[in-house]
C-alpha positions as CSV (number, residue, x, y, z in Angstrom):
1,R,-10.3,-17.7,2.8
2,D,-13.1,-19.6,1.7
3,T,-14.3,-18.5,-1.8
4,K,-17.1,-21.0,-1.9
5,L,-18.6,-19.8,1.5
6,A,-18.2,-16.4,0.1
7,K,-20.0,-17.0,-3.1
8,E,-22.8,-18.5,-1.5
9,Y,-23.4,-15.1,0.6
10,Y,-22.9,-13.2,-2.6
11,L,-25.6,-15.4,-4.4
12,K,-27.8,-14.6,-1.5
13,S,-27.3,-11.0,-1.6
14,Y,-27.7,-11.1,-5.4
15,E,-30.7,-13.0,-5.3
16,L,-32.2,-10.0,-2.9
17,G,-31.2,-7.5,-5.6
18,N,-27.8,-6.1,-4.2
19,S,-26.0,-4.7,-7.1
20,R,-22.6,-4.8,-5.5
21,A,-23.1,-8.6,-4.9
22,A,-23.6,-8.7,-8.7
23,Y,-20.3,-7.2,-9.5
24,L,-18.4,-9.3,-6.8
25,L,-19.9,-12.6,-8.6
26,G,-18.5,-11.2,-11.7
27,E,-15.0,-10.8,-10.0
28,M,-15.3,-14.3,-8.5
29,N,-16.3,-16.0,-11.8
30,I,-13.3,-14.5,-13.4
31,Q,-10.8,-15.7,-10.9
32,Y,-12.3,-18.7,-8.8
33,P,-12.3,-20.4,-11.2
34,S,-12.6,-18.7,-14.5
35,D,-15.7,-18.6,-16.0
36,D,-15.7,-15.4,-18.3
37,A,-19.5,-16.0,-19.8
38,A,-20.9,-16.0,-15.9
39,A,-18.8,-13.1,-14.9
40,L,-20.2,-10.9,-18.1
41,K,-23.6,-11.8,-17.1
42,Y,-23.0,-10.7,-13.4
43,Y,-21.3,-7.5,-14.6
44,L,-24.2,-6.7,-16.7
45,D,-26.5,-7.2,-14.0
46,A,-24.8,-5.1,-11.9
47,V,-24.9,-2.3,-14.3
48,E,-28.4,-2.6,-14.8
49,R,-29.0,-2.3,-10.9
50,N,-26.7,1.0,-11.1
51,Y,-23.8,-0.4,-9.8
52,D,-21.5,1.5,-12.4
53,F,-18.1,0.5,-11.0
54,A,-18.8,-2.7,-13.2
55,K,-18.6,-0.9,-16.2
56,I,-14.9,-1.0,-15.7
57,S,-14.8,-4.9,-15.8
58,L,-17.1,-4.7,-18.9
59,G,-14.6,-2.6,-20.5
60,D,-11.9,-5.2,-19.6
61,A,-14.3,-8.0,-20.9
62,Y,-14.3,-6.5,-24.4
63,H,-10.7,-5.2,-24.5
64,Y,-9.3,-8.5,-23.7
65,G,-12.0,-10.7,-25.1
66,R,-13.3,-12.3,-22.0
67,G,-16.6,-14.0,-22.5
68,V,-17.3,-11.7,-25.5
69,P,-15.2,-11.2,-29.0
70,K,-12.6,-8.9,-28.4
71,N,-14.1,-5.3,-29.3
72,D,-12.1,-2.3,-28.6
73,E,-14.8,0.0,-29.6
74,I,-17.4,-1.2,-27.3
75,A,-14.4,-1.4,-24.5
76,Y,-13.6,1.9,-25.0
77,N,-17.3,3.0,-24.6
78,W,-17.7,1.1,-21.3
79,Y,-14.9,2.7,-19.9
80,M,-15.7,6.2,-20.8
81,Q,-19.1,5.5,-18.7
82,A,-17.3,4.5,-16.1
83,K,-14.8,7.6,-16.4
84,E,-17.9,9.7,-16.0
85,K,-17.9,8.7,-12.5
86,N,-14.4,9.6,-12.1
87,Y,-13.5,6.2,-10.7
88,P,-9.6,6.1,-10.3
89,K,-9.1,2.5,-11.7
90,V,-10.9,3.6,-14.9
91,Y,-7.9,6.1,-15.5
92,L,-5.4,3.3,-15.1
93,N,-7.6,0.9,-17.3
94,L,-8.1,3.5,-19.9
95,G,-3.8,3.9,-19.9
96,K,-3.4,0.2,-20.4
97,Y,-6.1,0.4,-23.3
98,H,-3.8,3.0,-25.1
99,L,-0.8,1.2,-24.2
100,D,-1.9,-1.8,-25.9
101,R,-2.8,0.2,-29.0
102,K,0.8,1.8,-28.9
103,E,-0.8,5.2,-28.2
104,Y,1.8,6.4,-25.8
105,D,1.0,9.7,-25.1
106,E,-2.7,8.7,-24.4
107,A,-1.3,6.2,-21.9
108,E,1.2,8.3,-20.3
109,Q,-1.7,11.0,-19.6
110,Y,-4.0,8.4,-18.1
111,F,-1.5,6.7,-16.1
112,L,-0.4,10.0,-14.5
113,T,-4.1,10.8,-14.0
114,A,-4.3,7.4,-12.1
115,V,-1.2,8.2,-9.8
116,Q,-2.7,11.7,-9.1
117,K,-5.9,9.7,-8.1
118,G,-4.0,7.2,-5.9
119,M,-3.7,4.1,-7.9
120,R,-0.1,3.1,-6.9
121,S,0.2,0.1,-9.5
122,A,0.5,3.2,-12.1
123,Y,3.9,4.0,-11.0
124,T,5.3,0.6,-12.5
125,L,3.1,0.9,-15.7
126,L,4.8,4.8,-16.0
127,G,8.3,3.2,-15.6
128,D,7.5,0.5,-18.1
129,L,6.3,3.2,-20.8
130,Y,9.6,5.1,-20.3
131,C,11.7,2.3,-20.5
132,N,9.7,1.5,-23.8
133,E,12.4,2.3,-26.7
134,Q,9.1,2.9,-29.0
135,F,7.9,5.6,-27.0
136,H,8.9,9.1,-28.2
137,K,9.9,10.2,-24.5
138,Y,12.1,7.2,-23.9
139,N,14.1,7.9,-20.8
140,I,15.5,5.4,-18.5
141,D,16.1,7.6,-15.8
142,E,12.2,8.7,-15.8
143,G,11.4,5.1,-15.8
144,L,13.8,4.5,-12.9
145,Y,12.0,7.3,-11.1
146,W,8.9,5.7,-11.1
147,Y,10.2,2.1,-10.5
148,E,11.7,3.6,-7.3
149,K,8.6,5.4,-6.5
150,G,6.7,2.1,-6.7
151,A,9.3,0.0,-4.8
152,D,9.2,2.8,-1.9
153,E,5.6,1.8,-1.8
154,N,6.4,-1.9,-1.7
155,I,4.6,-2.3,-5.3
156,I,5.9,-6.0,-6.2
157,S,6.1,-5.3,-9.8
158,S,8.1,-1.9,-9.4
159,L,10.3,-4.0,-6.8
160,N,11.0,-7.0,-9.6
161,R,11.7,-4.4,-12.6
162,L,14.2,-2.2,-10.5
163,A,15.8,-5.3,-9.3
164,K,16.1,-6.6,-12.5
165,M,17.6,-3.2,-14.1
166,T,20.1,-3.0,-11.0
167,Y,21.4,-6.7,-11.4
168,Q,21.8,-5.8,-15.2
169,G,23.1,-2.4,-14.6
170,I,20.5,-0.5,-16.9
171,G,20.5,3.3,-15.6
172,V,22.3,2.2,-12.6
173,V,25.2,1.0,-11.2
174,Q,25.2,-2.8,-11.5
175,D,24.9,-4.5,-8.1
176,A,23.7,-8.1,-7.5
177,Q,23.5,-7.7,-3.7
178,K,21.2,-4.8,-4.0
179,A,19.3,-6.6,-6.9
180,A,19.2,-9.7,-4.5
181,A,17.9,-7.6,-1.8
182,L,14.9,-6.0,-3.8
183,Y,14.2,-9.4,-5.1
184,Q,13.7,-10.5,-1.5
185,K,11.7,-7.8,-0.7
186,A,9.4,-8.5,-3.4
187,I,9.0,-12.3,-2.3
188,D,8.3,-10.8,1.3
189,Y,5.4,-8.9,-0.2
190,G,4.1,-11.9,-2.2
191,S,5.7,-12.1,-5.3
192,Y,6.8,-15.6,-6.7
């Protein structure tokens, strides 16, 4: 895909007042190549133009310190504003926020809500949470359950985690051939 051409069209739309274009320019500046300060400017413009989904990206910027000093209080406020709109992605990001802070019960609740709202990438995060020995609900079988759900949906990170556990025999019978097939499936779906 031609990101330079896409950026030109987004800029034209942005100049005409399109709020979603502001958000997409922010996303492009995070990724192609990374310019966190420009991304932050576009996210703020998108929010000012009532594109509330950009609040999630502003939360991420402050949580991870992209373009601004890391500030979890400001990040949390942006996430909670986005939560008012009930965006599925914000539940995933709030789960990550709490996971990074080792607030495992809160992370679990947000990841479970994210799954209920269709965020399939939460399968892997739930698997990671239950396989974390620091979590008081540590349970390899529960972790495997979520990795298997993700693998059934061809979630690359779930396929990779399940392959590793199968190769090492963690919670399952060790099986190098099955692990290789899982790794191959992850490669086929875009893992590298």
